[in-house]
N, CA, C and O atoms as a GROMACS GRO file, in nm:
protein
  448
    1MET      N    1   1.501  -0.779  -4.981
    1MET     CA    2   1.516  -0.869  -4.872
    1MET      C    3   1.543  -0.797  -4.741
    1MET      O    4   1.503  -0.844  -4.634
    2SER      N    5   1.609  -0.685  -4.748
    2SER     CA    6   1.642  -0.612  -4.627
    2SER      C    7   1.516  -0.553  -4.562
    2SER      O    8   1.508  -0.542  -4.440
    3LYS      N    9   1.417  -0.516  -4.645
    3LYS     CA   10   1.291  -0.466  -4.589
    3LYS      C   11   1.221  -0.576  -4.511
    3LYS      O   12   1.165  -0.552  -4.404
    4LYS      N   13   1.224  -0.697  -4.565
    4LYS     CA   14   1.160  -0.809  -4.499
    4LYS      C   15   1.229  -0.839  -4.366
    4LYS      O   16   1.162  -0.864  -4.266
    5ASN      N   17   1.361  -0.837  -4.366
    5ASN     CA   18   1.437  -0.860  -4.244
    5ASN      C   19   1.409  -0.750  -4.142
    5ASN      O   20   1.396  -0.775  -4.022
    6ASN      N   21   1.401  -0.627  -4.193
    6ASN     CA   22   1.374  -0.513  -4.105
    6ASN      C   23   1.235  -0.526  -4.042
    6ASN      O   24   1.217  -0.498  -3.923
    7LEU      N   25   1.137  -0.569  -4.122
    7LEU     CA   26   1.002  -0.587  -4.069
    7LEU      C   27   0.998  -0.699  -3.966
    7LEU      O   28   0.934  -0.685  -3.862
    8SER      N   29   1.064  -0.808  -3.993
    8SER     CA   30   1.064  -0.919  -3.897
    8SER      C   31   1.136  -0.879  -3.768
    8SER      O   32   1.098  -0.920  -3.659
    9LEU      N   33   1.241  -0.799  -3.782
    9LEU     CA   34   1.312  -0.752  -3.664
    9LEU      C   35   1.223  -0.662  -3.580
    9LEU      O   36   1.218  -0.676  -3.458
   10ARG      N   37   1.153  -0.568  -3.644
   10ARG     CA   38   1.061  -0.479  -3.572
   10ARG      C   39   0.949  -0.559  -3.507
   10ARG      O   40   0.906  -0.528  -3.396
   11LYS      N   41   0.900  -0.662  -3.578
   11LYS     CA   42   0.793  -0.745  -3.523
   11LYS      C   43   0.841  -0.816  -3.397
   11LYS      O   44   0.769  -0.823  -3.298
   12LYS      N   45   0.964  -0.870  -3.401
   12LYS     CA   46   1.020  -0.936  -3.284
   12LYS      C   47   1.037  -0.838  -3.167
   12LYS      O   48   1.008  -0.872  -3.053
   13GLN      N   49   1.083  -0.718  -3.196
   13GLN     CA   50   1.100  -0.617  -3.092
   13GLN      C   51   0.965  -0.580  -3.031
   13GLN      O   52   0.952  -0.565  -2.909
   14TYR      N   53   0.864  -0.565  -3.115
   14TYR     CA   54   0.730  -0.532  -3.068
   14TYR      C   55   0.675  -0.642  -2.978
   14TYR      O   56   0.619  -0.615  -2.872
   15GLU      N   57   0.693  -0.768  -3.022
   15GLU     CA   58   0.646  -0.881  -2.941
   15GLU      C   59   0.721  -0.888  -2.809
   15GLU      O   60   0.662  -0.919  -2.705
   16PHE      N   61   0.851  -0.859  -2.813
   16PHE     CA   62   0.930  -0.858  -2.690
   16PHE      C   63   0.881  -0.750  -2.593
   16PHE      O   64   0.869  -0.774  -2.473
   17GLU      N   65   0.853  -0.632  -2.645
   17GLU     CA   66   0.803  -0.522  -2.561
   17GLU      C   67   0.665  -0.555  -2.504
   17GLU      O   68   0.638  -0.525  -2.387
   18LEU      N   69   0.579  -0.616  -2.583
   18LEU     CA   70   0.447  -0.658  -2.533
   18LEU      C   71   0.461  -0.760  -2.420
   18LEU      O   72   0.392  -0.752  -2.319
   19GLN      N   73   0.552  -0.854  -2.440
   19GLN     CA   74   0.574  -0.956  -2.337
   19GLN      C   75   0.627  -0.892  -2.209
   19GLN      O   76   0.582  -0.928  -2.100
   20ARG      N   77   0.720  -0.799  -2.221
   20ARG     CA   78   0.776  -0.731  -2.104
   20ARG      C   79   0.669  -0.649  -2.031
   20ARG      O   80   0.664  -0.650  -1.908
   21GLU      N   81   0.584  -0.579  -2.106
   21GLU     CA   82   0.476  -0.502  -2.044
   21GLU      C   83   0.379  -0.594  -1.971
   21GLU      O   84   0.331  -0.562  -1.862
   22LYS      N   85   0.350  -0.710  -2.032
   22LYS     CA   86   0.260  -0.806  -1.968
   22LYS      C   87   0.320  -0.857  -1.838
   22LYS      O   88   0.250  -0.869  -1.737
   23GLU      N   89   0.449  -0.887  -1.838
   23GLU     CA   90   0.517  -0.932  -1.716
   23GLU      C   91   0.514  -0.825  -1.608
   23GLU      O   92   0.492  -0.855  -1.490
   24GLU      N   93   0.534  -0.699  -1.646
   24GLU     CA   94   0.528  -0.589  -1.549
   24GLU      C   95   0.388  -0.575  -1.490
   24GLU      O   96   0.374  -0.554  -1.370
   25ARG      N   97   0.284  -0.586  -1.574
   25ARG     CA   98   0.146  -0.580  -1.525
   25ARG      C   99   0.118  -0.693  -1.428
   25ARG      O  100   0.055  -0.674  -1.324
   26ASP      N  101   0.165  -0.814  -1.464
   26ASP     CA  102   0.145  -0.929  -1.376
   26ASP      C  103   0.215  -0.908  -1.242
   26ASP      O  104   0.161  -0.941  -1.136
   27LYS      N  105   0.336  -0.853  -1.247
   27LYS     CA  106   0.412  -0.829  -1.125
   27LYS      C  107   0.340  -0.727  -1.037
   27LYS      O  108   0.333  -0.745  -0.915
   28LYS      N  109   0.287  -0.620  -1.098
   28LYS     CA  110   0.212  -0.520  -1.022
   28LYS      C  111   0.085  -0.579  -0.964
   28LYS      O  112   0.048  -0.548  -0.851
   29ALA      N  113   0.018  -0.664  -1.041
   29ALA     CA  114  -0.105  -0.727  -0.991
   29ALA      C  115  -0.075  -0.817  -0.872
   29ALA      O  116  -0.153  -0.821  -0.777
   30LYS      N  117   0.037  -0.890  -0.876
   30LYS     CA  118   0.074  -0.975  -0.764
   30LYS      C  119   0.105  -0.892  -0.640
   30LYS      O  120   0.066  -0.929  -0.529
   31LYS      N  121   0.175  -0.780  -0.658
   31LYS     CA  122   0.205  -0.692  -0.544
   31LYS      C  123   0.077  -0.636  -0.484
   31LYS      O  124   0.062  -0.631  -0.362
   32LEU      N  125  -0.016  -0.595  -0.569
   32LEU     CA  126  -0.143  -0.541  -0.522
   32LEU      C  127  -0.221  -0.648  -0.446
   32LEU      O  128  -0.279  -0.620  -0.341
   33GLU      N  129  -0.223  -0.768  -0.499
   33GLU     CA  130  -0.294  -0.877  -0.433
   33GLU      C  131  -0.230  -0.910  -0.298
   33GLU      O  132  -0.300  -0.936  -0.200
   34ALA      N  133  -0.098  -0.907  -0.294
   34ALA     CA  134  -0.028  -0.936  -0.168
   34ALA      C  135  -0.057  -0.827  -0.065
   34ALA      O  136  -0.073  -0.856   0.054
   35SER      N  137  -0.064  -0.701  -0.109
   35SER     CA  138  -0.092  -0.594  -0.014
   35SER      C  139  -0.236  -0.601   0.035
   35SER      O  140  -0.264  -0.562   0.149
   36LYS      N  141  -0.328  -0.649  -0.048
   36LYS     CA  142  -0.467  -0.665  -0.005
   36LYS      C  143  -0.479  -0.778   0.096
   36LYS      O  144  -0.563  -0.773   0.187
   37ASN      N  145  -0.395  -0.881   0.081
   37ASN     CA  146  -0.400  -0.994   0.171
   37ASN      C  147  -0.346  -0.961   0.309
   37ASN      O  148  -0.378  -1.029   0.407
   38LYS      N  149  -0.263  -0.858   0.319
   38LYS     CA  150  -0.212  -0.815   0.449
   38LYS      C  151  -0.317  -0.728   0.514
   38LYS      O  152  -0.313  -0.605   0.504
   39LYS      N  153  -0.410  -0.790   0.581
   39LYS     CA  154  -0.518  -0.716   0.643
   39LYS      C  155  -0.465  -0.641   0.763
   39LYS      O  156  -0.389  -0.695   0.843
   40LYS      N  157  -0.504  -0.519   0.775
   40LYS     CA  158  -0.463  -0.436   0.888
   40LYS      C  159  -0.583  -0.402   0.972
   40LYS      O  160  -0.692  -0.374   0.922
   41GLY      N  161  -0.562  -0.406   1.100
   41GLY     CA  162  -0.665  -0.363   1.193
   41GLY      C  163  -0.646  -0.216   1.225
   41GLY      O  164  -0.566  -0.148   1.161
   42SER      N  165  -0.718  -0.167   1.323
   42SER     CA  166  -0.704  -0.028   1.359
   42SER      C  167  -0.567  -0.006   1.421
   42SER      O  168  -0.515  -0.094   1.490
   43GLY      N  169  -0.509   0.108   1.397
   43GLY     CA  170  -0.380   0.140   1.454
   43GLY      C  171  -0.264   0.076   1.382
   43GLY      O  172  -0.151   0.084   1.429
   44GLY      N  173  -0.289   0.013   1.268
   44GLY     CA  174  -0.182  -0.045   1.191
   44GLY      C  175  -0.138  -0.182   1.239
   44GLY      O  176  -0.039  -0.234   1.188
   45PHE      N  177  -0.206  -0.242   1.333
   45PHE     CA  178  -0.171  -0.375   1.379
   45PHE      C  179  -0.224  -0.478   1.281
   45PHE      O  180  -0.338  -0.468   1.234
   46ALA      N  181  -0.142  -0.575   1.250
   46ALA     CA  182  -0.185  -0.682   1.162
   46ALA      C  183  -0.285  -0.771   1.237
   46ALA      O  184  -0.272  -0.790   1.358
   47VAL      N  185  -0.381  -0.823   1.165
   47VAL     CA  186  -0.482  -0.909   1.226
   47VAL      C  187  -0.413  -1.036   1.274
   47VAL      O  188  -0.337  -1.098   1.200
   48GLY      N  189  -0.441  -1.073   1.399
   48GLY     CA  190  -0.383  -1.192   1.456
   48GLY      C  191  -0.250  -1.169   1.525
   48GLY      O  192  -0.195  -1.263   1.583
   49LYS      N  193  -0.198  -1.048   1.521
   49LYS     CA  194  -0.070  -1.017   1.584
   49LYS      C  195  -0.090  -1.007   1.735
   49LYS      O  196  -0.191  -0.954   1.781
   50LYS      N  197   0.007  -1.056   1.812
   50LYS     CA  198   0.003  -1.043   1.957
   50LYS      C  199   0.023  -0.896   1.994
   50LYS      O  200   0.109  -0.828   1.938
   51VAL      N  201  -0.057  -0.849   2.090
   51VAL     CA  202  -0.050  -0.710   2.131
   51VAL      C  203  -0.013  -0.706   2.278
   51VAL      O  204  -0.070  -0.778   2.360
   52ARG      N  205   0.082  -0.621   2.312
   52ARG     CA  206   0.122  -0.607   2.452
   52ARG      C  207   0.023  -0.515   2.522
   52ARG      O  208  -0.037  -0.427   2.461
   53ALA      N  209   0.008  -0.537   2.652
   53ALA     CA  210  -0.086  -0.458   2.731
   53ALA      C  211  -0.046  -0.310   2.731
   53ALA      O  212  -0.133  -0.222   2.731
   54SER      N  213   0.084  -0.283   2.730
   54SER     CA  214   0.129  -0.144   2.729
   54SER      C  215   0.085  -0.073   2.601
   54SER      O  216   0.053   0.046   2.603
   55GLU      N  217   0.085  -0.146   2.488
   55GLU     CA  218   0.041  -0.086   2.362
   55GLU      C  219  -0.108  -0.053   2.367
   55GLU      O  220  -0.150   0.051   2.318
   56VAL      N  221  -0.187  -0.143   2.426
   56VAL     CA  222  -0.331  -0.120   2.435
   56VAL      C  223  -0.359  -0.001   2.526
   56VAL      O  224  -0.444   0.083   2.495
   57LYS      N  225  -0.287   0.007   2.638
   57LYS     CA  226  -0.306   0.121   2.728
   57LYS      C  227  -0.269   0.252   2.659
   57LYS      O  228  -0.335   0.354   2.680
   58GLN      N  229  -0.164   0.250   2.577
   58GLN     CA  230  -0.123   0.370   2.505
   58GLN      C  231  -0.229   0.409   2.401
   58GLN      O  232  -0.256   0.528   2.380
   59ILE      N  233  -0.289   0.310   2.337
   59ILE     CA  234  -0.395   0.338   2.240
   59ILE      C  235  -0.514   0.404   2.311
   59ILE      O  236  -0.569   0.502   2.261
   60ILE      N  237  -0.553   0.350   2.426
   60ILE     CA  238  -0.664   0.408   2.502
   60ILE      C  239  -0.630   0.550   2.544
   60ILE      O  240  -0.714   0.640   2.534
   61HIS      N  241  -0.507   0.571   2.590
   61HIS     CA  242  -0.465   0.706   2.631
   61HIS      C  243  -0.473   0.804   2.514
   61HIS      O  244  -0.524   0.915   2.529
   62ASP      N  245  -0.423   0.761   2.397
   62ASP     CA  246  -0.425   0.849   2.279
   62ASP      C  247  -0.568   0.879   2.235
   62ASP      O  248  -0.600   0.993   2.200
   63LEU      N  249  -0.653   0.778   2.237
   63LEU     CA  250  -0.792   0.800   2.197
   63LEU      C  251  -0.862   0.897   2.292
   63LEU      O  252  -0.941   0.981   2.249
   64ARG      N  253  -0.834   0.885   2.420
   64ARG     CA  254  -0.893   0.980   2.517
   64ARG      C  255  -0.840   1.121   2.492
   64ARG      O  256  -0.915   1.219   2.500
   65LYS      N  257  -0.711   1.132   2.461
   65LYS     CA  258  -0.650   1.262   2.434
   65LYS      C  259  -0.714   1.327   2.312
   65LYS      O  260  -0.732   1.449   2.308
   66TRP      N  261  -0.748   1.246   2.214
   66TRP     CA  262  -0.810   1.297   2.091
   66TRP      C  263  -0.962   1.306   2.102
   66TRP      O  264  -1.030   1.332   2.003
   67ARG      N  265  -1.014   1.284   2.223
   67ARG     CA  266  -1.156   1.294   2.254
   67ARG      C  267  -1.239   1.194   2.174
   67ARG      O  268  -1.353   1.222   2.136
   68ARG      N  269  -1.182   1.077   2.148
   68ARG     CA  270  -1.251   0.967   2.082
   68ARG      C  271  -1.294   0.868   2.190
   68ARG      O  272  -1.245   0.755   2.196
   69PHE      N  273  -1.386   0.914   2.276
   69PHE     CA  274  -1.421   0.840   2.396
   69PHE      C  275  -1.489   0.707   2.364
   69PHE      O  276  -1.464   0.606   2.430
   70HIS      N  277  -1.574   0.707   2.262
   70HIS     CA  278  -1.645   0.584   2.227
   70HIS      C  279  -1.546   0.476   2.182
   70HIS      O  280  -1.557   0.360   2.221
   71HIS      N  281  -1.449   0.515   2.101
   71HIS     CA  282  -1.349   0.419   2.052
   71HIS      C  283  -1.262   0.370   2.168
   71HIS      O  284  -1.230   0.252   2.176
   72ALA      N  285  -1.225   0.463   2.256
   72ALA     CA  286  -1.143   0.425   2.372
   72ALA      C  287  -1.219   0.326   2.460
   72ALA      O  288  -1.160   0.231   2.512
   73LEU      N  289  -1.349   0.349   2.478
   73LEU     CA  290  -1.431   0.258   2.558
   73LEU      C  291  -1.437   0.120   2.493
   73LEU      O  292  -1.431   0.018   2.562
   74GLU      N  293  -1.450   0.116   2.361
   74GLU     CA  294  -1.453  -0.013   2.292
   74GLU      C  295  -1.322  -0.089   2.312
   74GLU      O  296  -1.324  -0.210   2.337
   75VAL      N  297  -1.210  -0.019   2.301
   75VAL     CA  298  -1.080  -0.083   2.319
   75VAL      C  299  -1.066  -0.131   2.464
   75VAL      O  300  -1.015  -0.240   2.488
   76SER      N  301  -1.110  -0.050   2.558
   76SER     CA  302  -1.102  -0.086   2.700
   76SER      C  303  -1.187  -0.210   2.729
   76SER      O  304  -1.143  -0.301   2.800
   77GLU      N  305  -1.307  -0.213   2.675
   77GLU     CA  306  -1.394  -0.330   2.695
   77GLU      C  307  -1.334  -0.454   2.629
   77GLU      O  308  -1.342  -0.564   2.684
   78TRP      N  309  -1.276  -0.436   2.511
   78TRP     CA  310  -1.212  -0.548   2.444
   78TRP      C  311  -1.096  -0.602   2.527
   78TRP      O  312  -1.080  -0.723   2.541
   79MET      N  313  -1.016  -0.510   2.583
   79MET     CA  314  -0.902  -0.549   2.664
   79MET      C  315  -0.949  -0.627   2.787
   79MET      O  316  -0.886  -0.726   2.826
   80ASN      N  317  -1.058  -0.583   2.848
   80ASN     CA  318  -1.112  -0.650   2.965
   80ASN      C  319  -1.167  -0.788   2.928
   80ASN      O  320  -1.145  -0.885   3.000
   81LYS      N  321  -1.239  -0.795   2.815
   81LYS     CA  322  -1.301  -0.920   2.771
   81LYS      C  323  -1.195  -1.025   2.735
   81LYS      O  324  -1.209  -1.142   2.770
   82LYS      N  325  -1.090  -0.983   2.664
   82LYS     CA  326  -0.986  -1.075   2.620
   82LYS      C  327  -0.896  -1.117   2.736
   82LYS      O  328  -0.825  -1.217   2.726
   83GLY      N  329  -0.897  -1.040   2.845
   83GLY     CA  330  -0.812  -1.074   2.958
   83GLY      C  331  -0.665  -1.061   2.925
   83GLY      O  332  -0.585  -1.146   2.964
   84ILE      N  333  -0.629  -0.956   2.854
   84ILE     CA  334  -0.490  -0.935   2.816
   84ILE      C  335  -0.402  -0.931   2.941
   84ILE      O  336  -0.290  -0.983   2.940
   85ARG      N  337  -0.452  -0.871   3.045
   85ARG     CA  338  -0.384  -0.873   3.175
   85ARG      C  339  -0.488  -0.842   3.281
   85ARG      O  340  -0.602  -0.808   3.249
   86ALA      N  341  -0.451  -0.854   3.404
   86ALA     CA  342  -0.544  -0.826   3.513
   86ALA      C  343  -0.585  -0.678   3.507
   86ALA      O  344  -0.501  -0.590   3.488
   87PHE      N  345  -0.713  -0.654   3.523
   87PHE     CA  346  -0.766  -0.518   3.517
   87PHE      C  347  -0.734  -0.449   3.650
   87PHE      O  348  -0.785  -0.489   3.754
   88THR      N  349  -0.652  -0.348   3.645
   88THR     CA  350  -0.613  -0.276   3.767
   88THR      C  351  -0.721  -0.176   3.805
   88THR      O  352  -0.808  -0.145   3.724
   89PRO      N  353  -0.717  -0.125   3.929
   89PRO     CA  354  -0.812  -0.021   3.968
   89PRO      C  355  -0.803   0.103   3.878
   89PRO      O  356  -0.904   0.168   3.851
   90THR      N  357  -0.684   0.134   3.832
   90THR     CA  358  -0.668   0.248   3.740
   90THR      C  359  -0.740   0.222   3.609
   90THR      O  360  -0.808   0.310   3.556
   91ASP      N  361  -0.724   0.101   3.556
   91ASP     CA  362  -0.793   0.065   3.432
   91ASP      C  363  -0.944   0.073   3.451
   91ASP      O  364  -1.016   0.121   3.363
   92ARG      N  365  -0.992   0.025   3.565
   92ARG     CA  366  -1.135   0.030   3.595
   92ARG      C  367  -1.183   0.175   3.603
   92ARG      O  368  -1.290   0.208   3.553
   93ALA      N  369  -1.104   0.262   3.667
   93ALA     CA  370  -1.141   0.403   3.679
   93ALA      C  371  -1.148   0.469   3.541
   93ALA      O  372  -1.239   0.547   3.514
   94VAL      N  373  -1.053   0.437   3.455
   94VAL     CA  374  -1.053   0.492   3.319
   94VAL      C  375  -1.176   0.444   3.244
   94VAL      O  376  -1.240   0.521   3.173
   95GLN      N  377  -1.210   0.317   3.260
   95GLN     CA  378  -1.327   0.262   3.192
   95GLN      C  379  -1.456   0.328   3.243
   95GLN      O  380  -1.544   0.360   3.164
   96LEU      N  381  -1.466   0.348   3.375
   96LEU     CA  382  -1.585   0.415   3.429
   96LEU      C  383  -1.595   0.559   3.379
   96LEU      O  384  -1.704   0.607   3.348
   97ASP      N  385  -1.482   0.627   3.371
   97ASP     CA  386  -1.481   0.763   3.318
   97ASP      C  387  -1.530   0.765   3.173
   97ASP      O  388  -1.607   0.852   3.134
   98LEU      N  389  -1.484   0.669   3.096
   98LEU     CA  390  -1.526   0.661   2.955
   98LEU      C  391  -1.675   0.629   2.945
   98LEU      O  392  -1.744   0.685   2.860
   99ILE      N  393  -1.724   0.540   3.030
   99ILE     CA  394  -1.866   0.508   3.030
   99ILE      C  395  -1.947   0.632   3.060
   99ILE      O  396  -2.049   0.657   2.995
  100CYS      N  397  -1.903   0.711   3.158
  100CYS     CA  398  -1.974   0.835   3.192
  100CYS      C  399  -1.976   0.930   3.074
  100CYS      O  400  -2.078   0.992   3.044
  101LYS      N  401  -1.863   0.943   3.007
  101LYS     CA  402  -1.855   1.038   2.896
  101LYS      C  403  -1.934   0.992   2.775
  101LYS      O  404  -1.991   1.074   2.703
  102VAL      N  405  -1.941   0.860   2.752
  102VAL     CA  406  -2.009   0.809   2.634
  102VAL      C  407  -2.159   0.795   2.658
  102VAL      O  408  -2.239   0.848   2.582
  103LYS      N  409  -2.196   0.725   2.763
  103LYS     CA  410  -2.337   0.692   2.784
  103LYS      C  411  -2.414   0.806   2.850
  103LYS      O  412  -2.524   0.839   2.806
  104VAL      N  413  -2.357   0.868   2.954
  104VAL     CA  414  -2.426   0.975   3.025
  104VAL      C  415  -2.414   1.105   2.947
  104VAL      O  416  -2.504   1.189   2.952
  105GLY      N  417  -2.305   1.122   2.876
  105GLY     CA  418  -2.282   1.245   2.802
  105GLY      C  419  -2.391   1.270   2.698
  105GLY      O  420  -2.426   1.386   2.673
  106LYS      N  421  -2.444   1.166   2.638
  106LYS     CA  422  -2.548   1.182   2.536
  106LYS      C  423  -2.677   1.233   2.599
  106LYS      O  424  -2.745   1.318   2.542
  107GLY      N  425  -2.711   1.183   2.717
  107GLY     CA  426  -2.834   1.225   2.783
  107GLY      C  427  -2.824   1.365   2.839
  107GLY      O  428  -2.924   1.437   2.841
  108SER      N  429  -2.707   1.404   2.884
  108SER     CA  430  -2.692   1.536   2.946
  108SER      C  431  -2.700   1.648   2.842
  108SER      O  432  -2.730   1.762   2.877
  109LEU      N  433  -2.673   1.618   2.716
  109LEU     CA  434  -2.681   1.720   2.614
  109LEU      C  435  -2.823   1.768   2.591
  109LEU      O  436  -2.843   1.882   2.550
  110SER      N  437  -2.922   1.684   2.617
  110SER     CA  438  -3.059   1.720   2.591
  110SER      C  439  -3.114   1.820   2.694
  110SER      O  440  -3.216   1.883   2.669
  111PHE      N  441  -3.048   1.834   2.810
  111PHE     CA  442  -3.095   1.924   2.913
  111PHE      C  443  -3.040   2.065   2.898
  111PHE      O  444  -3.084   2.155   2.970
  112LYS      N  445  -2.947   2.087   2.810
  112LYS     CA  446  -2.887   2.220   2.794
  112LYS      C  447  -2.977   2.315   2.726
  112LYS      O  448  -2.940   2.431   2.705
   0.00000   0.00000   0.00000
């Protein structure tokens, strides 16, 4: 009789461990699904989050520093289109500089 009790006890322990592993897998799957649902845009900003003009200007500055002129121009054009704030003469000068580097820069390479 003790063997039978021992077997039933081991069976219960095994079933308990299987149930616990299943719960852990489910918990991990939920966390993974939740992290996938948190969509991130460029720069780590959540989609739909309000962005301050100073943050956008800093992003443009950093992109120019890293010589990512095309990306900086896209952000600058987006900022102008969305009307985040009034476009200052400095912002316009930066945008013109980026246009020169992106659009004219491609054509000037062919003459070298």
